[in-house]
Backbone as CSV, one residue per row, in Angstrom:
resi,resn,N_x,N_y,N_z,CA_x,CA_y,CA_z,C_x,C_y,C_z
1,MET,-8.179,19.232,-2.154,-6.808,19.678,-2.355,-6.312,19.211,-3.716
2,GLY,-5.508,20.037,-4.350,-4.945,19.676,-5.641,-3.714,18.800,-5.485
3,LYS,-3.271,18.289,-6.617,-2.059,17.472,-6.602,-0.841,18.356,-6.347
4,ILE,0.148,17.760,-5.722,1.395,18.481,-5.459,2.300,18.321,-6.673
5,ASN,2.809,19.412,-7.176,3.764,19.358,-8.271,5.159,19.255,-7.655
6,TYR,5.670,18.028,-7.592,6.945,17.789,-6.920,8.110,18.475,-7.620
7,ARG,7.976,18.731,-8.913,9.062,19.394,-9.643,9.246,20.838,-9.190
8,SER,8.189,21.418,-8.624,8.294,22.816,-8.195,8.865,22.951,-6.779
9,LEU,9.001,21.832,-6.067,9.551,21.888,-4.713,11.064,22.072,-4.766
10,PRO,11.608,22.806,-3.828,13.069,22.951,-3.771,13.742,21.590,-3.582
11,LYS,14.929,21.457,-4.130,15.659,20.188,-4.079,15.869,19.715,-2.638
12,ILE,16.134,20.613,-1.719,16.378,20.238,-0.321,15.142,19.586,0.295
13,VAL,13.951,20.080,-0.069,12.711,19.500,0.454,12.555,18.072,-0.058
14,LEU,12.827,17.865,-1.342,12.729,16.519,-1.911,13.705,15.560,-1.233
15,GLN,14.916,16.041,-0.938,15.902,15.202,-0.257,15.440,14.853,1.150
16,MET,14.748,15.773,1.801,14.253,15.513,3.160,13.100,14.512,3.141
17,LEU,12.284,14.538,2.094,11.118,13.655,2.024,11.452,12.248,1.532
18,ARG,12.553,12.088,0.836,12.890,10.800,0.217,12.879,9.626,1.203
19,PRO,13.494,9.704,2.376,13.468,8.552,3.300,12.051,8.184,3.737
20,TYR,11.182,9.173,3.871,9.824,8.897,4.325,9.005,8.210,3.248
21,SER,9.212,8.579,1.994,8.457,7.936,0.920,8.843,6.468,0.824
22,CYS,10.111,6.156,1.047,10.560,4.763,1.034,9.910,3.990,2.175
23,GLN,9.847,4.582,3.352,9.217,3.924,4.501,7.744,3.660,4.237
24,LEU,7.061,4.595,3.579,5.646,4.408,3.265,5.454,3.241,2.315
25,LEU,6.331,3.122,1.317,6.218,2.014,0.366,6.447,0.683,1.058
26,VAL,7.437,0.616,1.932,7.726,-0.616,2.668,6.556,-0.955,3.583
27,GLY,6.004,0.044,4.261,4.856,-0.178,5.140,3.641,-0.674,4.384
28,ALA,3.394,-0.101,3.204,2.246,-0.521,2.396,2.408,-1.968,1.952
29,LYS,3.618,-2.346,1.552,3.875,-3.727,1.123,3.682,-4.676,2.293
30,HIS,4.127,-4.290,3.476,3.974,-5.116,4.675,2.497,-5.386,4.939
31,TRP,1.668,-4.341,4.884,0.236,-4.512,5.153,-0.453,-5.309,4.061
32,GLU,-0.011,-5.143,2.818,-0.599,-5.929,1.724,-0.305,-7.413,1.938
33,ASP,0.922,-7.742,2.354,1.283,-9.135,2.636,0.459,-9.690,3.787
34,LYS,0.295,-8.899,4.841,-0.492,-9.335,6.001,-1.942,-9.605,5.614
35,LEU,-2.535,-8.684,4.848,-3.926,-8.836,4.432,-4.100,-10.031,3.503
36,SER,-3.116,-10.272,2.662,-3.173,-11.425,1.766,-3.161,-12.716,2.570
37,LEU,-2.333,-12.773,3.608,-2.262,-13.953,4.467,-3.582,-14.157,5.209
38,ILE,-4.171,-13.085,5.709,-5.466,-13.180,6.395,-6.525,-13.703,5.433
39,ALA,-6.526,-13.181,4.209,-7.513,-13.608,3.214,-7.342,-15.088,2.890
40,LYS,-6.095,-15.546,2.755,-5.838,-16.966,2.463,-6.321,-17.846,3.603
41,ASN,-6.039,-17.441,4.826,-6.426,-18.244,5.986,-7.937,-18.281,6.173
42,SER,-8.620,-17.215,5.802,-10.068,-17.191,5.987,-10.805,-17.845,4.823
43,SER,-10.152,-17.993,3.670,-10.775,-18.606,2.495,-9.788,-19.558,1.820
44,PRO,-9.490,-20.709,2.439,-8.451,-21.588,1.898,-8.770,-22.145,0.512
45,ASN,-10.056,-22.229,0.134,-10.409,-22.789,-1.173,-10.686,-21.722,-2.222
46,ALA,-10.455,-20.471,-1.894,-10.735,-19.383,-2.834,-9.682,-19.343,-3.935
47,SER,-10.101,-18.856,-5.091,-9.166,-18.708,-6.208,-8.272,-17.494,-5.946
48,PRO,-7.137,-17.390,-6.666,-6.259,-16.218,-6.489,-6.980,-14.894,-6.755
49,VAL,-7.916,-14.892,-7.719,-8.658,-13.663,-8.012,-9.530,-13.279,-6.820
50,GLN,-10.205,-14.258,-6.224,-11.038,-13.977,-5.058,-10.184,-13.471,-3.900
51,LEU,-9.022,-14.078,-3.714,-8.133,-13.642,-2.634,-7.681,-12.207,-2.855
52,SER,-7.389,-11.869,-4.098,-6.954,-10.516,-4.410,-8.055,-9.516,-4.086
53,VAL,-9.279,-9.847,-4.449,-10.407,-8.952,-4.180,-10.626,-8.808,-2.681
54,VAL,-10.544,-9.919,-1.954,-10.736,-9.878,-0.499,-9.655,-9.033,0.152
55,SER,-8.384,-9.271,-0.210,-7.302,-8.542,0.449,-7.366,-7.058,0.113
56,ARG,-7.724,-6.700,-1.100,-7.829,-5.284,-1.460,-9.037,-4.658,-0.777
57,GLY,-10.113,-5.404,-0.640,-11.294,-4.894,0.051,-11.006,-4.627,1.511
58,GLU,-10.250,-5.529,2.149,-9.883,-5.331,3.554,-8.975,-4.119,3.691
59,ALA,-8.108,-3.925,2.708,-7.196,-2.783,2.761,-7.959,-1.468,2.682
60,LEU,-9.119,-1.507,2.018,-9.923,-0.296,1.885,-10.977,-0.185,2.968
61,GLY,-10.978,-1.129,3.904,-11.924,-1.084,5.008,-13.298,-1.596,4.646
62,ARG,-13.360,-2.465,3.635,-14.658,-3.008,3.202,-14.884,-4.386,3.753
């Protein structure tokens, strides 16, 4: 599928989608925080870079 050109969507559609995009961003941040906490608890001596890699890997299902 190609990218959606949001500028071509009618204004009413964009207004309807706006609350959902905000919820998705909040949900993504929530899961990133949770995964970061899991990574810290499972690797207490890991460096911040290692924790970042672990939490991002878990987010991608790795």
